N, C-alpha and C positions, 0 to 999 in steps of 0.2 A: 618671503621665502624659503619653506624648509629645506634643507640639504642632506641629502646621505653621508651617516658619521663614517659608518664602512659599507666597503661595496665587495661581494665576492662575486668574481668572474672565472664561469668553467673552469674551477678550481677542482685539480684532482692529486689525489696521495694516496702514495701504497708504501709500504716498510719497506727496508732492504731483503730484496732474496724471498719476496714474493709478490706472488704475479697476481693475484686479486686486489683494487684498488678499494680502499675503504671509505676516499673519497673519489666519487666522480661524476666529474664537470657539474658540480654544485653552483649555486647561484642563488645569491641573494642580497636585498638592500636594507642595511639598520639606517631610521632615518635618526637624524638628532632629537635628544626629549622622549626618547621613545622608551615604553616596555614590552620585549622582544623573547617570545616564549620557543624555543624550539622543541619538538617531542619528537616521540618515533621508540618502538622499541632497542633494546638490549642489542648493544653490537651494529646499531645501523649508522653508528661515523658521529654521534653528535659531538661527542667528547674530543675528537681527533678535529673536529672542526674548530670548536672550540678555541684548542691550542692554538691551531695556525695564528688566530689572532690576535698573540704576543708572540716574537721570533722565539723568544728567551723558552718559551715554553714549549714551542714545536717541535713533535718531535723528528728523529732524524728517519731519513724517507727520499723517495722523488716523488717531487710536485711537479705541475704544471698548471697553466693560469693565471690569477694575478688576483691581488688581495688588495685593498686601495683605504687607506685612512684619511679622512678629511682629503678625500680628491688626490692622494699622494700616494705610487707604493709603500706596502706597506713594509718590504725588506729594503726601503732606503730612510727608514725613519729612526735618529738612532737610540740605542735600548734607555740613555737618559730619559727622551724624551715618553718611551712607553712604559718606561719603572712609572712615571710619574701621570700621564695620561689615562693608562689604558692599566686599570684591576682588575684583579684576579683573585676568586676565592674559589679554593677546591673542595671535595668530597670532605676530606678527613680533617676534622678542624686541627690535629696533634702537627700534622704534616707542615704545616704554613708556618706557626710558632715558631721563633726561633732567639728567641730573650728567654731569661727567667719572673720577671715581672709585669705587671701588668702595664705599669707608665710608662716603662723603658718600651714594652709591644709598642704601645702607642706612638712611642718618639724615634722606633726604628729605621723606618724607612724615609722620614724627613730627614731624618741626623747623617743618614746614607745618600741624601740627594744633596748634604751640604748647606741646608737651613742654619738660620742661625737660632743662638739658643731661645731665646726671647719669643720667635717664628713658633717653635716647638714648643713651649708652654701654651702659650696662648692657641694653637692650635690644636694638642692633648686635653687644654680644659674643655676647651668646645664640644671636641668628640666625647669627653667622659659625659659630657650635660645631656649631648643628642640621643644618645646612646642606652641614657641613665645606668653607666657603668662608673659611675662617680664613688660607689658605696664601697664596691671591691679595686679601686685602684690602685691599691700598695700591697694588693694581694698576691703572694708570688700564684703564677698561673697554673701549674698544678695544684691548688684547691681549685680551681672552677669546675664549671659538669663542664659534657661534649657543648651544650647550648649556649654557656657562655663564653666559650672558647670560639666559636665562630660567630659572635657577636663582637668579642674584638677583633677577630680575624678583621671582619670587615671594616667594624672603627679605626682598623690600624690603615687600611685603604683611605677611606675614606677623608682622614686625616690629610693625604698630599691633595684631595681637589682632583679626584680624575673624571674624565668628560666619559669614560667608558667604563662600566661597572659590567664584569662577565663574570655567571656562577655555576659553576659545573655540577649541577646536581647538590647544592651545599647542604641538606637536607636528611642525606641518606644516610644518616649516621647517626641525625638525633631523633628523640621519643615523640609522639607526634604532639605535644603540648609546647615542647621545646623549637619544632620546626615552625610550627606553625606562628610562633612569635617572631622567629628569624622573618619567614616573608612579609606579615605585616611589618617589619621593619625595610625591607630591599620594598615594600611598594612606598614605602611613605619616604626615603629616599629622591627614588623616581618622581612622586609628587610636590615633593617639599623643594626640596634640590635643583631635580628638572637633570639629574644623571644618567645618561641613554644605559639603559641596563637589558645586557641580554644575556636570559635562563633558560638553562634544562632541567628541566624536575615530572620526578614521577608522579609528586600528589598537586597533580593539574588543575583538581576542585577547588585549591587552595587558592590558585594565584590565575589560571584561564580569563576568569571572570574581569581582571582589570588591566588585563593586557591590550596593548592596541594594535602586536600583531603575532602570528600565530603560523611559525612554519616547521610543517610535518615531512621528515626523513625517513626513506627508509632505502636500502642498500646504498648508501651512499650519496642520494638526490635529495635533493628538497623536490620533493615529488607534490606536497600543498602550499600554499601561505594566502593570507587573508587575515580579514578581522576575525574574533572568536565568534561572531554569529554564522559569517561564511563558512567557517571550517566547522564546526562543531555541528553547524542544520547537514553536513554531508558523511550520517554518521557508517552506513553501510560503506562507504569509502574509504572510512576511519578504521573502519572493523577488516577491510584488507588489507592495510598496510599495518593490521595486527597491530593497532593503538589500545591502549585500555583509556576507553572513554568513560569521564564521570558517569556515576550515578544516576544522577538526579538528567542528564542528558540520555541517557537509554529509557530510562521510565516516560519521558518527555517525548521520547521517540515513539516510543509503543504504544502512545497513547494515542498520540497525532494518527498514526495506520492503525487503530481502532476504528475510527473515522471522527473525532473531537477536532474541534475547530481550533487548535494550538500551532503559533511561529515554530517551526526549525530552531536549532540551535540554541534551547532554552538552555543555562549553565548552573543558575542558582535555585536554590530551592523557594526563596523569596520569589521569585520569578515565576514557578510554576504555581506557589499558590498564589500569587497575582491573577494571573490568566483562568484557573479553576476556577475563583471566584467570579472573576467576570462571565465564566460560563453561565456559573450559579443565580446572577441574575437579570440573565436572557429569559 
């Protein structure tokens, strides 16, 4: 039986001395082992919602409703457990790095949790190998590119073997190639290790086809949720919520509206070419 790792129930949030709610009765369920994408235009409440999923990062303000982790109120789960089981990658790579050496950054979280030296060395070596960063293992962090720093942040979090990985627009500071490589690594973590992933991302075409569930937010509410095909078959509704729909999906939708028997919700170029090839053989 698949269980909900995270459940948000009727959750609302407003910043101090602000009458407008940033989150307004938001609801969502995250199943264990899945890759989930939360999307919506800037200011819709995505980042605020993600920060509520780890209490040490939650902003100050007035909240209502409840958030559950493994069936227990998140507010009742101690910080050590949250630190180990809930990993969080921020937008700016430099904002999360706390040491000057790559090897020490990989070890820092484990040291903070009180792991013994043998375990720290073993996990550091595992992560260096898995993420392909062994060649710059002894470098100063200042020598790394933005993409390398973000991979290092991700590796340092994964060294703690979290059950939940939260990423708040992690590629927003990266160039297209580094962003694509980073998202490939995130997909690999979900596929190989089974870590549950919750991600907000503007480069939807790079991640949506691999998601299990998609949540669309607008004005602090979760207004749509479903599989990628279910969500992106509703192009007109997505436009109404001012979401940037992938170009391939828009093209496929226009072709379908022009009379071609193409299924709704196409997400990749390969899928569109396959459908057009089918039509050519009829």
